[in-house]
C-alpha positions in Angstrom: -12.1 6.9 1.4 -10.4 6.0 -2.0 -10.8 2.6 -3.4 -8.4 1.6 -6.1 -10.6 -0.9 -7.8 -8.3 -2.1 -10.5 -6.1 -3.6 -7.7 -8.8 -5.1 -5.4 -9.1 -8.7 -6.5 -12.8 -9.6 -5.9 -15.5 -11.0 -7.9 -18.0 -9.3 -5.7 -16.2 -5.8 -5.5 -19.3 -3.5 -5.3 -20.5 -5.8 -2.2 -17.1 -5.5 -0.6 -16.8 -2.1 -1.2 -20.2 -1.1 0.0 -19.7 -3.2 3.2 -16.5 -1.6 3.9 -18.0 1.9 3.6 -20.9 0.9 5.9 -18.3 -0.2 8.6 -16.5 3.0 8.3 -19.0 5.3 7.1 -18.6 7.9 10.0 -14.8 8.3 8.7 -15.9 9.0 5.1 -17.1 12.4 3.8 -16.6 11.1 0.5 -15.9 7.9 -1.4 -13.8 7.8 -4.6 -13.8 4.6 -6.6 -11.1 4.6 -9.4 -11.5 2.7 -12.6 -15.2 2.2 -11.8 -18.0 2.5 -14.3 -21.5 4.0 -13.6 -23.3 0.7 -13.3 -20.7 -0.6 -10.7 -21.1 2.8 -8.9 -24.8 2.4 -9.0 -24.9 -0.9 -7.5 -22.7 0.4 -4.5 -25.1 3.4 -4.1 -28.0 1.1 -4.2 -26.6 -0.9 -1.1 -25.8 2.4 0.8 -29.2 3.9 0.7 -29.0 4.7 4.6 -25.9 6.9 3.7 -27.8 9.1 1.2 -25.4 8.4 -1.4 -25.0 10.9 -4.5 -23.3 9.7 -7.6 -20.8 12.1 -9.1 -18.9 11.4 -12.2 -15.5 13.0 -12.4 -15.2 12.9 -16.0 -16.1 16.5 -16.5 -13.6 17.8 -14.1 -10.6 19.4 -15.7 -7.2 18.7 -14.1 -4.0 20.2 -15.5 -1.6 17.7 -17.2 1.3 18.7 -15.4 2.9 18.1 -11.8 0.8 19.3 -9.0 1.9 22.5 -7.3 -0.2 24.5 -4.6 1.4 27.7 -6.1 0.2 27.0 -9.9 -3.0 29.0 -10.5 -4.2 26.5 -13.1 -4.3 23.7 -10.2 -6.1 26.2 -7.7 -8.9 26.7 -10.4 -9.3 22.9 -11.0 -9.4 22.5 -7.0 -12.0 25.3 -6.9 -14.4 23.6 -9.4 -14.1 20.5 -7.5 -14.7 22.2 -4.1 -17.9 24.0 -5.6 -19.2 20.5 -7.0 -18.6 18.6 -3.7 -19.2 21.0 -0.9 -23.2 21.6 -1.4 -23.5 17.6 -1.5 -21.4 17.4 1.9 -23.0 20.2 3.5 -26.4 18.4 2.8 -25.1 15.3 4.9 -25.0 13.1 1.8 -22.3 10.8 0.9 -20.6 11.6 -2.6 -19.6 8.3 -4.6 -17.3 9.6 -7.2 -16.6 7.3 -10.1 -15.1 7.4 -13.6 -13.3 4.6 -15.3 -10.3 7.2 -16.1 -10.0 8.5 -12.5 -6.6 7.8 -11.1 -5.6 7.5 -7.4 -4.0 11.2 -7.8 -7.7 12.3 -7.8 -8.1 11.2 -4.3 -5.4 13.4 -2.9 -6.5 16.2 -5.1 -10.0 15.8 -3.8 -8.9 15.8 -0.2 -7.1 19.1 -0.6 -9.8 20.5 -2.6 -12.5 20.1 0.4 -10.1 20.5 3.5 -10.1 16.8 4.3 -7.5 15.9 7.0 -7.3 12.1 6.4 -7.4 9.6 3.3 -8.0 6.0 3.8 -6.6 4.3 0.7 -7.9 0.8 0.1 -6.2 -1.5 -2.2 -5.0 -5.1 -2.3 -2.0 -4.1 -0.4 -1.9 -4.0 3.3 0.4 -0.9 3.2 4.1 -0.2 2.5 6.7 -2.8 3.2 10.4 -2.4 4.2 12.9 -2.8 1.5 13.0 -6.6 2.1 9.2 -6.9 1.9 9.2 -8.8 4.8 8.0 -6.3 7.3 4.9 -3.8 7.2 5.6 -0.2 8.1 2.8 0.8 10.8 4.1 4.4 10.2 6.4 5.9 7.6 7.3 9.4 6.8 6.1 11.3 3.7 9.8 11.5 2.7 10.5 7.9 3.0 7.0 7.0 1.2 8.1 9.3 -1.5 11.4 8.1 -1.8 10.1 4.4 -2.1 7.4 5.5 -4.6 10.2 6.9 -6.8 12.0 3.6 -6.6 8.7 1.6 -7.5 8.8 0.0 -3.9 5.7 1.6 -2.8 2.2 0.4 -4.0 1.3 4.1 -4.8 3.1 6.2 -7.2 4.9 9.3 -6.3 2.6 12.0 -8.1 -0.3 10.8 -5.8 1.5 12.1 -2.8 2.4 15.5 -4.2 -0.9 17.2 -3.3 -0.7 16.3 0.4 3.2 16.8 0.6 2.8 19.6 3.3 1.7 16.9 5.7 -1.8 18.3 6.5 -3.6 15.2 5.4 -2.8 12.0 7.1 -2.8 9.1 4.6 -3.6 5.6 5.4 -3.3 2.3 3.4 -6.0 -0.2 4.3 -7.1 -3.6 2.6 -10.8 -4.5 2.3 -9.9 -8.1 2.4 -8.2 -7.7 5.8 -9.7 -4.5 7.2 -8.7 -5.8 10.8 -5.2 -5.1 9.8 -4.0 -1.3 10.6 -2.1 -0.8 7.4 0.4 1.8 7.1 0.1 5.4 7.8 2.0 8.1 5.9 2.9 11.2 8.3 4.7 14.4 8.3 5.6 16.8 5.2 7.8 16.0 2.1 
């Protein structure tokens, strides 16, 4: 699960995130909270004691500052470091809660690729991706369509976020913690 905390409008953001995690805990091998500081992450972890939370700062992870490519050795090295840090926590059955005030949503797709995840739930204040007229929510959209809309600025997620999962091996689902009953939009297929 990835929470874009700079877009979720809530005075009780830590409680809302913790409640959402508890509701869907069996779907979450790890939780990434972007733009979240350590105090906020600790508040969430304290509410999730039954999930055996482990706080992990992404601050020390080095990521290349150029576009993602699965054939780029610098990216593969960076992903190996992330995998080496996360897999032992996951293998112990604990719930890593990743945080850093500078973390971006691109980190969520990179983390998913590094640990072999098959699905990302992206939680933000958007219910998903809307049609060009912004009147109808897509239930499903292809990776190509989502990427095109992102390049045009008509997708609530930026195009670089989709690059690590462009081969279609990771299902990407938008959800809104304010309206968790809504199915959101699922991005399917390859770029």
